[in-house]
N, C-alpha and C positions, 0 to 999 in steps of 0.2 A: 473937761472931757475935752480928748484930742480930736482937731479935726480931720476927718477922713475925706477923700477925695469922692466925687458922688459916683465914679468908675467902680471903686472899692464895693459899696453900696449895692450897685448895680449887677456887679457880679454876683455879689452873696445871693441876692434875690432870685438871680437867673440860674444860676448851677445847685442853688438850695432845692428850688421848686421842680427842677428837672430831675434830682437825683429822687426825688418820691416821687414823682410820675414814671420814673423809668422802671423803678423797682416795683411800680403797680403793673406796669406793662409787661415786667418780665416773668410777673407772677402768672399773669393769663397767656403767657406765649404770645406776643405781641412782637412786632421789629421794636427796636430801640429808637430807631429816627422816628415813629410815629409818637413816641412817648415825648422826644423833645419837642415837636412840632404842637403838641395839645400843651405843654409847658409853655410855651413861646404865647398860645391863645389866651392861656391865663392870666398871664403877666403882661400881655398886652394893652395897647390903649384902646383896643375896641371892646373889652371886656370891664363893665363897672365893676366896683365903684369909681377907679382911677387908674391912671398909669402908674405902675409900680418902677417902671425905669426912667430916668431923665436924661443921664448922658447918652443921648442918641448918636451924638456924631464918633465918640471914642468905640462905641459899642461896634459902630459899622466899620472902625478899624481893624478892631478885632476878630470881626465877621469876616472881613477879606483875608485875614491871616489863617482863619479857618479854612477857608476855600484853598489857599496856598497849600496848606499843610494836607489836605484831604488829596490835592491831585500829586503832590510829593510823595504820600502814602501809596498813593496807587500806582504812580512811576515806578517805585520800587518793588511792587508786585508784577508789574509788567518788564519784561527783559526782551532781548533780540532772538533769545532761543525760544521762549514761548512763543513770540510771532510765527518764527518758522517753524514749531511744533505743529501749529493749528491747521498749518497747511493750505491750500488754495480754496479747498471747498468750505471752511469757514469764511474766509476771505472774501468769497461770493456770496456767501450768505448773509454776511453782516454787511456788508455794502448794499446788497439788495433790499434787507430788513429797514434798513436806514433812509434810503432812498424812497422806497414804497411808503413807508409811514408819513414821513416829511410831507409827500404828496396828499395822502389822505388826510393828513392832519389841517393842511392848507385848505383842502376843499370842505372840511368839516366847517372851518373857520367861516369860511365862504357863506355854506349854509346858513350859517348863524347868523351873517351881515356882520362880521368882525372887520376890523380895518384891515389893511393889505399886511401891514408889519405884526399885528397881532395873530395873524394866521400862519407867516412864517417862524414866528417864535412857538406858536402852539405846534405845528409840525415837527420843527426840532425836539421841542420838550419830549412830544409823544414817540421821536424814533427811540431814545436811548433807555433799557432796561437797566434794572438796579443790579451790579455784581454782587453788594453785599444783601440785599434779601432775597435773591434768589440762591445764592451759595448756602443761606442759613436755614432757607425751606428745605433744601436738598439733603443736606447735612443732617437736620432734625427728622426727616423722613429716612434716613439711614439710605439713601439711592446714591451715595457718590460713586460706587463702581459701577454702576449702571452705563450701558452705550451710549444712552441719550444724554447723561449729566455731561460726558465729556464734550458731546457737540455743542451742549449749552455754554460750557466753559469757554470753549473756543471761540465761537460767537461773540462772547461779551468780551473776551480780552479783542477782538477787532472792532468792536461799537465803541469801548472805549478811547481806543486810537482814533476812530472817526469822530466822535463827541469832541476832543479838543479840536480838531480840523473845524468841525461845526462852529465854536466859539469864534475863530479866526473868521469863517465866512460871514458868519452874523455880523459881527463888528464892520467887516468891510460893505455888505449889504445896506446896514444904516447908515455909513457913509457915503456913499455912491447913489444909495435909492435906487441900484441897479441889480439885477441876478444876474444876467448875460450881457455881459459888456467889456468892452477893452480893458476897463479899469480892472474888473473883475479877474480877467486872464492874467493881467499883469501881477495882480495882488498875488493869485494862485502860484504862478512863476515864483516870485519872490518868497514866497512861503516856503516852496521846495528846496530853493537854495539857501535860504536862512536856516532853516529847521535842519536839512541836510547837513551844511555844515558846523553846528551846533552837536549833532550827533557823531560826525567823523572827527571832528576835532577832540570831544569828549571821551568817545573810544579810544583814540588815540593816547591820549595824555593820563585820565585818569586812573585805570586800571593799573597802569604801570606806577603810578607814585602811591596809591593805596597797597600796592604788594610791598612796597618799602618802610611804611608806616606800620603794616600789620604786626611788624616784630615788638613794636615798644608803646603803640598810641593806646591811652587810657580810655575808659568808657565815656569820660567826662571831656574829653580833647576830642574824641570821634562826634559825638554830638554837637558840640561845635563846629567843627569843620564843615560837617553834614548841612547843616541849618544853615551856615554861611555859604556854601555853595549854591544851595537852595535858591537863597535870597539873591545871590548874585546874578542868576541866569533870569530870575522874576526882573530884576533890575535892566538886565538885556534885552529883555521882551518887551518890557515897559518902553524903552529907547528906540525900538521897532514899532511902537504901536500896535503890540500883541497884547492879547489876554495876559494877565500874570497867571493863570492856570496853567498855559503852555510851556511858559518856562518853567514852572515849579514839577510838572508831570515829565518835561525832558530831562531835568537834572535827575529826578529819580531814576529813570528806564536807566541814565548813564551809568548811575550808583549802583544799580542791581547788578550791573555785570562786574563789579569790582569784586575783590577775596572778601572784602568786608560789607558786602550788599547785606547778606541776612543778620549780621549784627545792626546795623545801621537800622534795616527796619524794624528790628526789637525796640529801639531806643528812640524812633520816631513815634512808636503807637500811642506812649501817654501824652506827648505833644498835641498828637493827632487829635485825640480824643477829648482835650478841654477846649480846644480851639474851635474844633468841630462841633462840639456842645453847642459853644458860644454862637457859630454859625445857624444851626439850625432850630436853634431857641429864636434866634432875631429873625429865621424865614417866621417862625410860626406866629411872632410880635407882628406882622405883617397883615396876617389873616384876619377877613373881617367875617366872623359869625354869621351876621346879618347878611353878607353877599351869597354865603353858601346856599343857606335856606330860599334865598329869592332868586337863585341861579340853579337849583334844584334840577331843572329837566336837562340843562347844557352839560351839567355835571354827566349825569347817567347816560347822555346822547354820546359825551364825549368818551366814558369808561367802557361803552359797548364797542367804539370805534378802536379804541387800545385793545380790548381783550379780542375781539373778532377779529382784526385786521393783523394783529401778531401771530394768533394762532395759524391763520391762514396763510402768511408770508412765510414765517419760519417753517412751518410743514412745508410748501413748496420748495421752498429755497433748499433745506436741507435734503429734501428727495431728489432734485435735479441736478445736486452736486453727487452723488453716488452713494447716498445713505437707504436703509430698506424704508419702506412706508410705515413699520412700528415703531422704528426709531425715529423718524421725521414727526410722527403725528404728537409722541411723547416730548419732542423737542419745543413743537407749538406750542403745546401747553404749559411749557414750562416757563417760556420768557413774555407770558401777555401779563406785563405788568411794567410801570414806571416808578423812578425812585430820585435819589437824590440829586442825580445830575440833572434831572428837569428844574430843579430847583436853582442850580447854579447857572442853568441856561437864561430861567426867566429872570434872575438876578442880574445877568448881564443886561437884559432888555429894559429893567428897569433903570439902572447905571446909566445906560445911555438915552433914558426917557424916550425910550420907542414902544414902549407897549402900556398898556392900561392896567392899573393896579389892580381893578378885579380879576386879571387874569389870573393873580397869584396864588389866592386862594381857591379859584376852581380846580387849578391843577394840584394843587397840594390835595384837597378831597380825592380828586381822580385816584391820586397816588394812593391815599389810605383805602378806596375801597378796591383797587387791584392787588394792592399789596395783601390784605386780606383772603382775597380770592384764591392767591397763589396757591397756596399749600395744597388747597381743595382741588383747583384745577392739576395739579401733579398727580396727586392720587386717581384722579376719574381719569387722566390719558391712559393709564394701561387697562382699565376696563374698556375706553372705548378705540385703543388700537386694538385690541383684541377682536372686538366684536367685528372690526370695518374687517380686519383679516378672514374672520371665520366668513364674512357674507360677501366677501369679494369675488364674483364670476372665476372660474379657474383659467380663462384665457388672458382676462385681464391682469391676473396675477402673472401670470406667465409672460405676458408683457410689460409689466414693471420690473419684474425681477431682469429680463433681458437686457433692459434700459440700465437697470443699475449696474449689472456686470460690466457692460460696454463703457459706461462714466470709469469705474475701478481702472478698466485696463487701458482706457486713454490716459488716465492719470500717472500711469506707472510706466509707461512704455519707456524705452529707453532715448528716443528721440525727444519726446515731452522732457523729462530730467535733464537731459542735455541742453534744452533750448531754455529752460527756468536757469541753468546755471550759467549759461553764457550772457543771458539777458541781465540776470542779477549785475553781474560783473560790469558788463556795458554800462548799465544804469548809474552804475555807484560811481563809476570815474567820469561820466558825462556830467553829474553835477558838480563833482570836484572841479572840471575844466572851468565849467560854467561860474562856480565861486571865485574862481583865482583871475579869471577874466574880469570879471565884476568888481574884484578887489582894488583890481591894478587901475582899472578906470575911475574909479572912485577917488583912490588915494594915493596913486602914483602919478597918474597924466597930469592932476595939477600943479604937482610938484615940479614937473620936467617942462611945462610951459615955460615959466618964467626964466629956466635956466637956459634954453636952446634959442628961445625968443621967435620960434613960429609953431604954430600949431600943425602944421603939415610934419616937420621933423618929429615933435613931440609926438604925435600920432603913431611914427614909423618906431618911435624907440619904445613906446610903449605896447606897441604890437609884437615886437620882438622879445620883449622882458616877457609877455604874457605866454607865447611860444615855447619860450626855453622855459620858463618856471611850470609850466602846463605841460610840457612835453613828455614826461614818465605816464601822466594820464591819459594820454592822448595814445601815446603806443600802446598803452593795456586796452584801450577801446578799438584799437586797427587791428591790436591781436588776441583779441580775447576768446577767441578760438581754438586756440593754442596753448591756453592754460590751464587744460584739462586731460585727464589722463583716462577719462570717464568712457571714451569713445575713438575709434578710429577717424573721427569726424575731425581732432585736432591734425592728424598729420595728412588730411585730403588735399588736394590741389586746388586750385582755383575753380570757386562753383557759387551758384546763384546767391547760397546763406552768406560767404564771405564776400560777395559783392554788396550786398545791404550792409552788411556791419562797417565796411570801409565808406561806402556811401554815406550811411548817417552818420559816420564820426567826422569824415571831411567837411558834410554839410554844417553840422554845427559849429565848427571851428570858423567854416568861411562865413557863416550867418553872426557869429559873435564877433569878429574882427569888422563885418562890415558895419553893424550894430554901433559898436563901442567906437570903432577906429579908422573911419571910414575916407579914404580917398582913392581917386586912380592908381597913383603912382604905388600908392601903399599896396592895394590887392594885387598888382603884378608883381612887385619886390616880394612881397609877401609868400605868395607861390614858390617863386624861386628860391628863396633862402629857406622856405621849411622845407621843402624837398632834399636839397644840399643837407642842410642841419641830421634830418632823420637817414638819410643815408649813411653819413660819416659818423653818427653818435648810437646807432642803431643799440650796438652791445651795450653801452653804458645806460640806455633808457633801461633796457631791460633788468640790469642790476638794480638799478635806482627805484623801479617800479616792485620789484620783488622784495627788495628790503623794506618798503612803506609797508604793502602786505603783509609780509611775515610782520611784523611789528604790531598793526592793525588786527590780524587775526589772532597773534598770541593774546590779545589784550581781551578778545571776547572770547571767553572759555565757557564751557558748560557751568553751570551753578551747581554747587554741591544741594543733596539731600533734597531733591525736587522731584515730587511725585511725578510718576508718570504711568499713563494707562494707554495699551496697545490693542487695536481692533482690526478685524478682518472684514472693512466694509466692500460690499454688501453682505459678507455671509453675517448669519445669526451668531456667531461666535468673535470672542475676543479674548485677551490675558489677563489677568488678575493677580496679585501679590497675596498668597495668604500666609497666615503663618501658624505653626502646628501648637497646640495649646496642650498644657500639661495634661487636661483630662481627654485628650482625643483617646477613641477606642482603638487606632491600630497602631498604637506606639510599640514600637521594637517588632513590628511586623513587615515583612516583605511586601512589595509592590504587588509580587504575584499573588500572594495571599490575602493581600486586600482587595483585589479586583474591583478597584477602583474606576478603571476604564469599563468594565462590564455593568457594575451595578449604577455608575451616576453618568456613564456616557462622556465623562470630561478625560482630558489627558494632561499630566503633568509632564510640562516641555523640560523643567529645569529644578535643582534642588539648589540652594544654597547653606550654606552649614561651615560658619566658624572662617569667614574669608575664602571658603573653597566651593567652586561651581562643579556641580554635577548634571553636564547638559545630557540631555534624552536618557535619561537614569533607567537602566535595565531592571528586569522583572525581581532581580535577586537584591536590588539594594533596600535598605532598611530606613524605614521612617525613624526619625528620633524627636523628642520635644525640642522646639525651638527652629525647628527645620522653618526655611522659607520657602514655599511650592510658588513656580510660576505655572499657572494652570491655564488650560485652554477649553472653554464651554459657551456654552448659552448664559444668558441672565438665569432663567430658571434652574439649570443644570449646576450653575455655581452656587446659588442661593440653596440647593438642594444639600449640596456636598458639605458647604460651611455650616449649614443648620446641624446635620446630622452628627458631622465629624470635628469639628473646631469650634465646640462650643464655648471654650475658657482660652482665649488667647490671651498672653501677656500682654502686659499695659504697651509696651516700647516696640513700633515698628519701624522697621529699616528703610522701607520703600527702596528696595533691593530692583524692584522692577524698571527705576530709573537707568540702571545698566543694560538695560536689552532696547535692541531696536527691531522693527518690522522692517526687513528689505525685499520688497515687490523686485522680481528679475522677470521682464518678457522676453520670450525668445521668439527674437525675429528671425527672417530669415538668414541665413548664414551664422546664426551663432554658434560657439564653438562647442555647447552642452546638447546642441540637437542630437538626436541619435544614442547619446551615451543613456544609460541606468542613473537613477538617483547616485547607488554607490558608487558608479566610476565616476562620477562629475565631481568626487570629494570636495563637496561643499563644506562637509563637516569639518575638513580638516582645514580648507584655504580660508574660509570664514568665519570657523569657530562659530557656525551655526547649524540650525537644522531646518530643511524642509518641513512645515508642518501644515502647509496645503498648496494643492495642484489645479488649478482652474484650466479645463480643456473643452471648449464651446460652451455646452449649457450644463456642463458635468463638474462639479465641485467636490474633490476627495481630499478630505481631513486624514491627515496621517500617512501620505501615500506608502506603498510597499517602496523598499529600497531597490527592488527588480524592475520598477517601472521605469519602462525607455521614454527619454523627454523628446516631445515632439516639436515641429515649428508651431508657434502662435500658443503656447503654453506659458500659463502666467503662474511662476513660481512664490510661494508666500514664505519667507526665510525669517525665522526669529535667530537673533546671534546678538552677542555681548558686545556692546560699544567698545572701541578700542581707536 
């Protein structure tokens, strides 16, 4: 008999048992992840009569690969455009949820008299909801087109990013034994610089490379190249003493922006599934059923903390960021659980020997309970939100609606949009300047010292080198307010805003110079030379930076085939894409005869027909089979319309809604559109868009009359094609 390595025997047992259990779990409509965990318990060392797996060391290696490919796959689903699309509301909501749940988890641990590090890791494990489980539950309940579902998906994207930062923060806390310290501050600054450098370098180089490879690269070669790049950044992350999951996630998110991102995502799925199965089964092997039975009061207590805490925090966070009360309640109930990322966080704690081994089975049991309750909570949320709205006093409801209205206006005022635009440019260039100064201090300065024989002159040359190399980005910081045509602000003379921009830019450069290359002589000399250099090279610096920005932005393109959802928060309406099936009763009838608006209170904003867009279709337009309708209405109106009229939709959907965007315009004092009618504004011609909503004070008008005169402080909501 040929001798087989123990690892092959172990993998046979692990995957064989996992396959049987997962098939059973799919049959009873339970998440696959729970099946893997149960399989791990069955073959684990705590289940008699004996342990089935013997080569533990190699299983740990494969388990680590499972984490790497899980995070790489998650990065491929996460992209720069997705992060930008979720908006500030999801950002605030996600951060609030993570911070509050960490605090709740920490104090829950203290109540149970757990150790300091156990409480920290417990809070982190409770902070992150499971993207996989929530997405699957919403999909199975056929709720993906609901307003609250998009809110949940946006928060989940932010949570995924914060989870990566949590892994880094937890490693630093374990190493320094402190949460608030100078070491933690420096670690955070280093993280921003290092990760920012990876992202910018990756976005600058890889999309161009993959555009050249796309014409001839084979499926096999693309798989090898993608995995090699993933493992390369994993090694780099390890060199900087960061989690391997961080490197894998970042490389995935960089490759997601390439033209081959969709193909890479498909190719990685089987690799992720195999190694991910090994990881989750190995997690199950660490679970001691006796601990679960012995700790059941703690498990129930933590489960209540998760469910009640997340419902409260997400509901509150969603509402304060401008969503309606109904959407907020449903979003809160939809995210009341934890999942696979909690296992990764606790796995880090075990690797660092920072937590008690009993914490693992407790969290797994909590995950099982909250996963089981998730579909029921989502179903229940609709009834609860409707009940709250019916019994809410009229005055309270009026106050809440006014608040949501005020938040929405604040988010989309012209000043707010411009401030965000300038801030992003300033922040990115500030990171680049700090990275370049750091690299020159670490790698160039030590080489110059022996050449010149004097530390003073070596610092002077290094400082000048840093200034010259970083000068295009320093220029971009100083003149970030001029690099936009969105407002007259870019043409304005010196004012407080420009003063703050210059002050912060010069402050950063001076601080970097003082920290890395400080002497009294260098400081004086630096100020004089820098001023002369920037005056003399102003035009060249502008051209250099514009070339760099053009290359970078050219590489970050909107991904193809990305489904999109547009909503008018806090209005109870949103846009969805519906396809006309062959069995629809209004085929070959005009819109006027169908009376869709009169019967269903919805509006057809656009019709997409064989690569031709009919924006704001007239009453004489005929509906045909296969037409894609961009429809505006409430959840209930759209459901009724879809149920009655689109019973037999074709299998293949095109997600044409991704070609449209909602563009709010706030008419501040002095705006050129004030005093004109909607027809005279020529928005339809200039923006290739349609005004679908007008908000004036507390009045909200859907599809306003073209003769409506626009007034100061009006908020226009325009749906237009992206170009």
